[in-house]
SEBA-237236 format. One record per residue: residue number from 1; x, y, z of N, C-alpha, C in turn. Coordinates in steps of 0.05 Angstrom, whole numbers, plus 5000, padded with zeros to 4 digits. Each point is the difference from the previous one (the first is absolute). Layout:
+-----+------+------+------+------+------+------+------+------+------+
| num |  npx |  npy |  npz | capx | capy | capz |  cpx |  cpy |  cpz |
+-----+------+------+------+------+------+------+------+------+------+
| NUM |    X |    Y |    Z |    X |    Y |    Z |    X |    Y |    Z |
...
+-----+------+------+------+------+------+------+------+------+------+
***
This chain:
+-----+------+------+------+------+------+------+------+------+------+
| num |  npx |  npy |  npz | capx | capy | capz |  cpx |  cpy |  cpz |
+-----+------+------+------+------+------+------+------+------+------+
|   1 | 5031 | 8901 | 5038 | 5006 | 5001 | 5029 | 4973 | 4998 | 5015 |
|   2 | 4999 | 4983 | 5020 | 4975 | 4997 | 5015 | 4995 | 5025 | 5016 |
|   3 | 4974 | 5005 | 5007 | 4994 | 5025 | 5014 | 5011 | 4998 | 5029 |
|   4 | 5004 | 4976 | 5011 | 5012 | 4999 | 5027 | 5028 | 5011 | 4999 |
|   5 | 5015 | 4996 | 4978 | 5027 | 5010 | 4998 | 5001 | 5030 | 4995 |
|   6 | 4978 | 5011 | 4989 | 4999 | 5029 | 4996 | 4999 | 5014 | 5026 |
|   7 | 5019 | 5017 | 5005 | 5001 | 5014 | 5026 | 4984 | 5026 | 4998 |
|   8 | 4984 | 5004 | 5021 | 4987 | 5026 | 5002 | 5021 | 5020 | 5008 |
|   9 | 4995 | 5026 | 4996 | 5018 | 5020 | 5011 | 4999 | 4999 | 5030 |
|  10 | 5023 | 4996 | 5013 | 5000 | 4999 | 5029 | 4989 | 5026 | 5012 |
|  11 | 4989 | 4997 | 5024 | 4990 | 5023 | 5014 | 5023 | 5018 | 5008 |
|  12 | 4994 | 5025 | 5003 | 5020 | 5019 | 5009 | 5006 | 4995 | 5030 |
|  13 | 5022 | 5010 | 5010 | 5007 | 4997 | 5028 | 4978 | 5013 | 5017 |
|  14 | 4989 | 5022 | 4991 | 4978 | 5013 | 5015 | 4976 | 4983 | 5002 |
|  15 | 4992 | 4987 | 4977 | 4977 | 4983 | 5000 | 5004 | 4975 | 5018 |
|  16 | 5024 | 4989 | 4999 | 5007 | 4977 | 5017 | 4997 | 5008 | 5030 |
|  17 | 5012 | 5023 | 5007 | 4999 | 5010 | 5027 | 4971 | 5005 | 5009 |
|  18 | 4984 | 5010 | 4982 | 4971 | 5005 | 5006 | 4986 | 4973 | 5006 |
|  19 | 5005 | 4980 | 4984 | 4987 | 4974 | 5004 | 5009 | 4987 | 5026 |
|  20 | 5026 | 5002 | 5007 | 5009 | 4989 | 5025 | 4987 | 5016 | 5023 |
|  21 | 4998 | 5026 | 4998 | 4986 | 5016 | 5020 | 4971 | 4992 | 5003 |
|  22 | 4986 | 4996 | 4978 | 4972 | 4991 | 5001 | 4998 | 4973 | 5014 |
|  23 | 5018 | 4981 | 4993 | 4999 | 4974 | 5013 | 5004 | 5003 | 5030 |
|  24 | 5019 | 5016 | 5009 | 5006 | 5003 | 5028 | 4976 | 5014 | 5014 |
|  25 | 4989 | 5021 | 4987 | 4977 | 5014 | 5011 | 4976 | 4982 | 5002 |
|  26 | 4996 | 4982 | 4981 | 4977 | 4982 | 5001 | 5002 | 4981 | 5024 |
|  27 | 5025 | 4991 | 5005 | 5004 | 4983 | 5024 | 4995 | 5016 | 5026 |
|  28 | 5011 | 5024 | 5001 | 4996 | 5017 | 5024 | 4970 | 5005 | 5004 |
|  29 | 4986 | 5006 | 4978 | 4971 | 5005 | 5001 | 4986 | 4975 | 5010 |
|  30 | 5008 | 4977 | 4990 | 4988 | 4975 | 5007 | 5003 | 4994 | 5030 |
|  31 | 5022 | 5007 | 5012 | 5004 | 4996 | 5028 | 4979 | 5015 | 5017 |
|  32 | 4992 | 5023 | 4990 | 4981 | 5017 | 5015 | 4971 | 4994 | 4991 |
|  33 | 4995 | 4996 | 4974 | 4973 | 4999 | 4990 | 4991 | 4973 | 4990 |
|  34 | 5018 | 4980 | 4999 | 4994 | 4973 | 4993 | 4991 | 4996 | 4971 |
|  35 | 5008 | 5018 | 4983 | 4996 | 4997 | 4971 | 5021 | 5016 | 4985 |
|  36 | 5002 | 4995 | 4974 | 5021 | 5013 | 4984 | 4995 | 5030 | 4998 |
|  37 | 5022 | 5015 | 4996 | 4999 | 5029 | 4996 | 4982 | 5005 | 4976 |
|  38 | 4979 | 5017 | 5003 | 4984 | 5007 | 4976 | 5017 | 5016 | 4981 |
|  39 | 5000 | 4991 | 4975 | 5016 | 5014 | 4979 | 4982 | 5009 | 4978 |
|  40 | 5003 | 5026 | 4993 | 4987 | 5011 | 4977 | 5021 | 5003 | 4978 |
|  41 | 4999 | 4982 | 4980 | 5022 | 4998 | 4980 | 5005 | 5027 | 4987 |
|  42 | 4979 | 5015 | 4995 | 5003 | 5026 | 4985 | 5016 | 5020 | 5016 |
|  43 | 5005 | 4995 | 5026 | 5016 | 5018 | 5016 | 5030 | 4996 | 4995 |
|  44 | 5007 | 4980 | 4984 | 5028 | 4992 | 4995 | 5006 | 5005 | 4970 |
|  45 | 5026 | 5000 | 4994 | 5009 | 5004 | 4972 | 4988 | 4979 | 4982 |
|  46 | 4997 | 5007 | 4974 | 4989 | 4981 | 4980 | 5016 | 4974 | 5000 |
|  47 | 5026 | 5001 | 5004 | 5017 | 4976 | 5000 | 4991 | 4980 | 5021 |
|  48 | 4989 | 5009 | 5022 | 4991 | 4982 | 5022 | 4971 | 4993 | 4998 |
|  49 | 4986 | 5011 | 4980 | 4972 | 4993 | 4995 | 4998 | 4977 | 4979 |
|  50 | 5022 | 4991 | 4989 | 5000 | 4978 | 4981 | 4987 | 4976 | 5013 |
|  51 | 4985 | 4984 | 4985 | 4989 | 4975 | 5010 | 5022 | 4979 | 5000 |
|  52 | 5009 | 4993 | 5024 | 5022 | 4980 | 5003 | 4996 | 4983 | 5024 |
|  53 | 5008 | 4976 | 4998 | 4999 | 4981 | 5023 | 5026 | 5003 | 5016 |
|  54 | 4998 | 4996 | 5026 | 5023 | 5003 | 5017 | 5000 | 4978 | 5022 |
|  55 | 5024 | 4996 | 5011 | 5003 | 4984 | 5024 | 5015 | 5017 | 5020 |
|  56 | 4993 | 4998 | 5025 | 5014 | 5013 | 5022 | 5012 | 4979 | 5018 |
|  57 | 5026 | 5001 | 5004 | 5014 | 4981 | 5017 | 5011 | 5014 | 5024 |
|  58 | 4995 | 4989 | 5023 | 5010 | 5012 | 5025 | 5021 | 4981 | 5012 |
|  59 | 5023 | 5011 | 5008 | 5021 | 4985 | 5012 | 5007 | 5013 | 5027 |
|  60 | 5005 | 4983 | 5019 | 5008 | 5009 | 5027 | 5025 | 4985 | 5008 |
|  61 | 5022 | 5015 | 5004 | 5026 | 4988 | 5007 | 5008 | 4980 | 4979 |
|  62 | 4995 | 5007 | 4974 | 5009 | 4982 | 4978 | 4982 | 4976 | 4995 |
|  63 | 4978 | 4998 | 5015 | 4982 | 4977 | 4997 | 4972 | 5009 | 4990 |
|  64 | 4988 | 4984 | 4983 | 4973 | 5006 | 4990 | 4981 | 5004 | 5023 |
|  65 | 4984 | 5022 | 4998 | 4980 | 5006 | 5021 | 4972 | 5003 | 4988 |
|  66 | 4999 | 4999 | 4973 | 4974 | 5002 | 4986 | 5005 | 5006 | 4971 |
|  67 | 4983 | 4989 | 4983 | 5001 | 5005 | 4972 | 4973 | 4995 | 4987 |
|  68 | 4988 | 5021 | 4989 | 4974 | 4998 | 4988 | 5000 | 5017 | 4975 |
|  69 | 4986 | 4990 | 4979 | 4998 | 5016 | 4976 | 4979 | 4989 | 4981 |
|  70 | 4999 | 5013 | 4977 | 4981 | 4992 | 4979 | 5016 | 4992 | 4975 |
|  71 | 4991 | 4980 | 4987 | 5013 | 4991 | 4975 | 4988 | 5014 | 4975 |
|  72 | 4977 | 5011 | 5003 | 4987 | 5013 | 4978 | 4995 | 5029 | 5007 |
|  73 | 5005 | 5018 | 4980 | 4997 | 5028 | 5005 | 4970 | 5007 | 4998 |
|  74 | 4989 | 5012 | 5021 | 4971 | 5006 | 5001 | 4995 | 5029 | 5010 |
|  75 | 5021 | 5013 | 5010 | 4995 | 5027 | 5011 | 5026 | 5016 | 4998 |
|  76 | 4999 | 5026 | 5004 | 5024 | 5017 | 4999 | 5021 | 4989 | 5019 |
|  77 | 5025 | 5000 | 4991 | 5022 | 4988 | 5016 | 5002 | 5012 | 5028 |
|  78 | 4995 | 5026 | 5003 | 5002 | 5013 | 5027 | 4980 | 4988 | 5019 |
|  79 | 4976 | 4994 | 4990 | 4979 | 4987 | 5017 | 5007 | 4971 | 5005 |
|  80 | 5010 | 4986 | 4980 | 5008 | 4972 | 5002 | 5022 | 4998 | 5022 |
|  81 | 5019 | 5018 | 5000 | 5022 | 4999 | 5020 | 4989 | 5005 | 5027 |
|  82 | 4982 | 5019 | 5003 | 4988 | 5006 | 5027 | 4985 | 4976 | 5010 |
|  83 | 4983 | 4988 | 4983 | 4985 | 4976 | 5008 | 5018 | 4977 | 5008 |
|  84 | 5020 | 4995 | 4983 | 5017 | 4977 | 5005 | 5019 | 5004 | 5024 |
|  85 | 5008 | 5025 | 5005 | 5016 | 5005 | 5024 | 4985 | 4993 | 5025 |
|  86 | 4975 | 5010 | 5001 | 4982 | 4993 | 5023 | 4997 | 4970 | 5003 |
|  87 | 4994 | 4987 | 4977 | 4996 | 4971 | 5001 | 5025 | 4985 | 5008 |
|  88 | 5023 | 5008 | 4991 | 5025 | 4986 | 5007 | 5005 | 5003 | 5030 |
|  89 | 4993 | 5023 | 5012 | 5005 | 5005 | 5028 | 4980 | 4986 | 5018 |
|  90 | 4975 | 4998 | 4991 | 4979 | 4991 | 5018 | 4983 | 4976 | 4991 |
|  91 | 5003 | 4991 | 4975 | 4983 | 4979 | 4990 | 5015 | 4976 | 4988 |
|  92 | 5026 | 5000 | 5000 | 5015 | 4977 | 4990 | 4995 | 4977 | 5020 |
|  93 | 4987 | 4978 | 4990 | 4992 | 4978 | 5019 | 5024 | 4986 | 5013 |
|  94 | 5024 | 5004 | 4990 | 5023 | 4987 | 5011 | 5011 | 5014 | 5025 |
|  95 | 4990 | 5024 | 5005 | 5011 | 5016 | 5022 | 4977 | 5013 | 5016 |
|  96 | 5007 | 5006 | 5025 | 4981 | 5017 | 5016 | 5002 | 5028 | 4990 |
|  97 | 4981 | 5017 | 5008 | 5000 | 5028 | 4992 | 5025 | 5014 | 5009 |
|  98 | 5010 | 5017 | 4984 | 5024 | 5016 | 5006 | 4994 | 5017 | 5025 |
|  99 | 5019 | 5002 | 5018 | 4997 | 5017 | 5023 | 5012 | 5028 | 4996 |
| 100 | 4994 | 5018 | 5017 | 5012 | 5027 | 4999 | 5030 | 4999 | 5001 |
| 101 | 5011 | 4983 | 5019 | 5029 | 4998 | 5002 | 5013 | 4989 | 4975 |
| 102 | 4987 | 4980 | 4988 | 5010 | 4989 | 4975 | 4999 | 5020 | 4977 |
| 103 | 4978 | 5016 | 5000 | 4997 | 5020 | 4979 | 5024 | 5019 | 4999 |
| 104 | 5010 | 5007 | 5023 | 5023 | 5019 | 5002 | 5025 | 4988 | 4988 |
| 105 | 5002 | 4974 | 4997 | 5024 | 4987 | 4990 | 4997 | 4986 | 4973 |
| 106 | 4975 | 4998 | 4990 | 4995 | 4984 | 4976 | 5012 | 5014 | 4975 |
| 107 | 5011 | 4983 | 4982 | 5009 | 5009 | 4974 | 4979 | 4993 | 4980 |
| 108 | 4994 | 5019 | 4981 | 4979 | 4996 | 4980 | 5013 | 4998 | 4973 |
| 109 | 4993 | 4979 | 4985 | 5008 | 4998 | 4972 | 4976 | 4999 | 4983 |
| 110 | 5000 | 5015 | 4978 | 4978 | 5000 | 4981 | 5009 | 4986 | 4974 |
| 111 | 4981 | 4985 | 4988 | 5005 | 4988 | 4974 | 4976 | 5007 | 4982 |
| 112 | 5005 | 5013 | 4978 | 4979 | 5007 | 4981 | 5003 | 4980 | 4977 |
| 113 | 4978 | 4987 | 4994 | 5000 | 4978 | 4981 | 4993 | 5008 | 4971 |
| 114 | 5012 | 4987 | 4981 | 4991 | 5002 | 4972 | 4977 | 4980 | 4997 |
| 115 | 4985 | 5002 | 4979 | 4979 | 4981 | 4995 | 5012 | 4972 | 4995 |
| 116 | 4988 | 4980 | 5011 | 5010 | 4972 | 4997 | 4994 | 4990 | 4972 |
| 117 | 5019 | 4984 | 4989 | 4997 | 4987 | 4974 | 5002 | 4970 | 5004 |
| 118 | 4982 | 4985 | 4988 | 5002 | 4971 | 5002 | 5024 | 4989 | 4985 |
| 119 | 5012 | 4979 | 5011 | 5023 | 4987 | 4987 | 4989 | 4975 | 4986 |
| 120 | 5010 | 4993 | 4977 | 4992 | 4976 | 4985 | 5023 | 4980 | 5002 |
| 121 | 4993 | 4976 | 5010 | 5020 | 4979 | 5003 | 4986 | 4973 | 5000 |
| 122 | 5015 | 4979 | 4994 | 4989 | 4973 | 4998 | 5011 | 4981 | 5021 |
| 123 | 5020 | 5009 | 5015 | 5012 | 4983 | 5021 | 5012 | 5018 | 5021 |
| 124 | 5005 | 4988 | 5023 | 5013 | 5015 | 5021 | 5028 | 5010 | 4992 |
| 125 | 5014 | 4983 | 4985 | 5027 | 5008 | 4991 | 4998 | 5024 | 4981 |
| 126 | 4980 | 5000 | 4982 | 4997 | 5023 | 4982 | 4993 | 5025 | 5016 |
| 127 | 4982 | 4997 | 5020 | 4993 | 5023 | 5017 | 5025 | 5011 | 5014 |
| 128 | 5016 | 4983 | 5011 | 5024 | 5009 | 5015 | 5019 | 5015 | 4981 |
| 129 | 5001 | 4992 | 4975 | 5018 | 5013 | 4981 | 4990 | 5028 | 4992 |
| 130 | 4975 | 5006 | 5005 | 4988 | 5026 | 4994 | 5004 | 5021 | 5022 |
| 131 | 5007 | 4991 | 5023 | 5001 | 5018 | 5023 | 5025 | 5018 | 5000 |
| 132 | 4997 | 5024 | 5010 | 5022 | 5019 | 5003 | 5005 | 5005 | 5030 |
| 133 | 5018 | 4985 | 5012 | 5005 | 5003 | 5029 | 5007 | 5029 | 5007 |
| 134 | 4989 | 5010 | 5022 | 5005 | 5027 | 5009 | 4983 | 5021 | 4987 |
| 135 | 4986 | 4993 | 4978 | 4983 | 5019 | 4985 | 4971 | 4993 | 5002 |
| 136 | 4993 | 4974 | 4997 | 4972 | 4992 | 4997 | 4987 | 4996 | 5027 |
| 137 | 4976 | 5012 | 5002 | 4981 | 4991 | 5020 | 4982 | 4980 | 4986 |
| 138 | 4991 | 4980 | 5015 | 4983 | 4979 | 4987 | 4974 | 4997 | 5015 |
| 139 | 4979 | 4994 | 4985 | 4974 | 4992 | 5011 | 4995 | 4972 | 4990 |
| 140 | 4995 | 4982 | 5018 | 4994 | 4972 | 4994 | 4970 | 4996 | 5006 |
| 141 | 4986 | 4988 | 4981 | 4972 | 4993 | 5003 | 4994 | 4972 | 4991 |
| 142 | 4985 | 4986 | 5017 | 4991 | 4973 | 4993 | 4973 | 4996 | 5014 |
| 143 | 4978 | 5001 | 4985 | 4974 | 4998 | 5013 | 4996 | 5023 | 5019 |
| 144 | 4994 | 4992 | 5025 | 4996 | 5020 | 5021 | 5026 | 5008 | 5014 |
| 145 | 5021 | 4987 | 4993 | 5026 | 5006 | 5013 | 5014 | 5023 | 4985 |
| 146 | 5010 | 5019 | 5016 | 5014 | 5023 | 4988 | 5021 | 5010 | 5019 |
| 147 | 5023 | 5008 | 4989 | 5021 | 5011 | 5016 | 5017 | 5018 | 4983 |
| 148 | 5014 | 5019 | 5012 | 5019 | 5017 | 4986 | 5025 | 5004 | 5016 |
| 149 | 5022 | 5004 | 4986 | 5025 | 5009 | 5012 | 5008 | 5026 | 4986 |
| 150 | 5006 | 5021 | 5015 | 5012 | 5024 | 4988 | 5029 | 4994 | 4991 |
| 151 | 5010 | 5016 | 4982 | 5028 | 4996 | 4991 | 5020 | 5000 | 5023 |
| 152 | 4995 | 5014 | 5022 | 5018 | 5001 | 5023 | 5004 | 4972 | 5013 |
| 153 | 4982 | 4981 | 4995 | 5003 | 4973 | 5012 | 5024 | 4986 | 4988 |
| 154 | 5008 | 5008 | 4976 | 5024 | 4987 | 4988 | 5025 | 5003 | 5018 |
| 155 | 5000 | 5021 | 5017 | 5022 | 5004 | 5019 | 5003 | 4976 | 5019 |
| 156 | 4978 | 4987 | 5007 | 5001 | 4977 | 5018 | 5000 | 4974 | 4984 |
| 157 | 4988 | 5000 | 4977 | 4997 | 4976 | 4983 | 5011 | 5005 | 4972 |
| 158 | 5026 | 5000 | 4998 | 5013 | 5008 | 4975 | 4998 | 4980 | 4977 |
| 159 | 4997 | 4975 | 5007 | 4998 | 4979 | 4980 | 4971 | 4998 | 4990 |
| 160 | 4996 | 5001 | 4973 | 4973 | 5000 | 4989 | 4984 | 4975 | 5009 |
| 161 | 5012 | 4977 | 5003 | 4986 | 4976 | 5008 | 4990 | 5004 | 5029 |
| 162 | 5017 | 5010 | 5018 | 4992 | 5005 | 5028 | 4978 | 5021 | 5001 |
| 163 | 5003 | 5021 | 4984 | 4980 | 5022 | 4999 | 4973 | 4988 | 4993 |
| 164 | 4999 | 4984 | 4979 | 4974 | 4988 | 4991 | 4989 | 4981 | 5021 |
| 165 | 5017 | 4983 | 5011 | 4991 | 4981 | 5021 | 4987 | 5014 | 5023 |
| 166 | 5013 | 5021 | 5010 | 4989 | 5015 | 5023 | 4975 | 5015 | 4992 |
| 167 | 4998 | 5010 | 4976 | 4976 | 5013 | 4991 | 4976 | 4980 | 4999 |
| 168 | 5006 | 4976 | 4991 | 4979 | 4979 | 5001 | 4990 | 4995 | 5028 |
| 169 | 5018 | 4999 | 5019 | 4993 | 4996 | 5028 | 4983 | 5023 | 5010 |
| 170 | 5008 | 5024 | 4993 | 4985 | 5024 | 5009 | 4972 | 4999 | 4989 |
| 171 | 4996 | 4989 | 4976 | 4974 | 4998 | 4987 | 4984 | 4977 | 5010 |
| 172 | 5011 | 4984 | 5019 | 4986 | 4978 | 5011 | 5003 | 4974 | 4985 |
| 173 | 5020 | 4998 | 4984 | 5006 | 4976 | 4984 | 5025 | 4986 | 5011 |
| 174 | 5005 | 4976 | 4991 | 5024 | 4987 | 5008 | 5023 | 5011 | 4984 |
| 175 | 5025 | 4998 | 5010 | 5023 | 5012 | 4985 | 5005 | 4987 | 4973 |
| 176 | 4992 | 4975 | 4996 | 5005 | 4987 | 4975 | 4975 | 4999 | 4983 |
| 177 | 4979 | 5015 | 5007 | 4975 | 5000 | 4986 | 5004 | 5008 | 4971 |
| 178 | 4986 | 4986 | 4981 | 5000 | 5009 | 4972 | 4974 | 4992 | 4988 |
| 179 | 4990 | 5018 | 4983 | 4975 | 4995 | 4985 | 5001 | 5016 | 4975 |
| 180 | 4987 | 4990 | 4979 | 4998 | 5016 | 4975 | 4982 | 5024 | 5003 |
| 181 | 4985 | 5002 | 5022 | 4983 | 5023 | 5005 | 5013 | 5022 | 5017 |
| 182 | 5025 | 4995 | 5009 | 5014 | 5019 | 5015 | 5005 | 5026 | 4984 |
| 183 | 4993 | 5023 | 5012 | 5004 | 5025 | 4986 | 5020 | 5017 | 5016 |
| 184 | 5019 | 5012 | 4985 | 5020 | 5017 | 5012 | 5000 | 5026 | 4985 |
| 185 | 4999 | 5022 | 5014 | 5002 | 5027 | 4988 | 5024 | 5014 | 5012 |
| 186 | 5012 | 5018 | 4985 | 5024 | 5015 | 5008 | 4994 | 5030 | 5001 |
| 187 | 5013 | 5013 | 5019 | 4999 | 5029 | 5002 | 5026 | 5010 | 5011 |
| 188 | 5005 | 5026 | 4998 | 5024 | 5012 | 5012 | 4990 | 5022 | 5019 |
| 189 | 5019 | 5010 | 5016 | 4993 | 5021 | 5019 | 5020 | 5022 | 4999 |
| 190 | 4991 | 5023 | 5009 | 5017 | 5023 | 5007 | 4999 | 5001 | 5030 |
| 191 | 5022 | 4993 | 5013 | 5000 | 4998 | 5029 | 5018 | 5021 | 5013 |
| 192 | 4991 | 5010 | 5023 | 5016 | 5020 | 5014 | 4991 | 5002 | 5029 |
| 193 | 5017 | 5012 | 5016 | 4993 | 5003 | 5029 | 5010 | 5028 | 5009 |
+-----+------+------+------+------+------+------+------+------+------+
***
């Protein structure tokens, strides 16, 4: 069994609530201080001090309002969540900075990532046959081009071919692009709001 398929023990409800609270407090702090909430990981339970990558997605009235994260785990998850919540609210280049009024209405979703594993394939058809719709997050890399879709994107792009085509576009490639140098890695997430 690949390590992507190995599931970590899910966080407790208390740990999830703490991370959501940290994300919300980081955005509130950012509105006043213009940087992320300072987090001292040792002030939190050991379970939240694990080195894990996260993404923070903000939705307002059911529409995307910001999404920022890290693909590689480099710091304690509680700090990663704080940093990414601030970045999703104020530094996502697709949106203006979140306002106080929007903050009062924004929904926060957190995604904790497993380590990504490279997929081995010789053709686009073989790659498509390896995908697990609804489960896999993908990272596409080709030279300087890079893009990722979280597993939640399958909700809008349920067909693997469409999912891959849109991921290529996100990475700055044409939808029908193919190369023997194309690299795809897979990860899964524990997501909650």
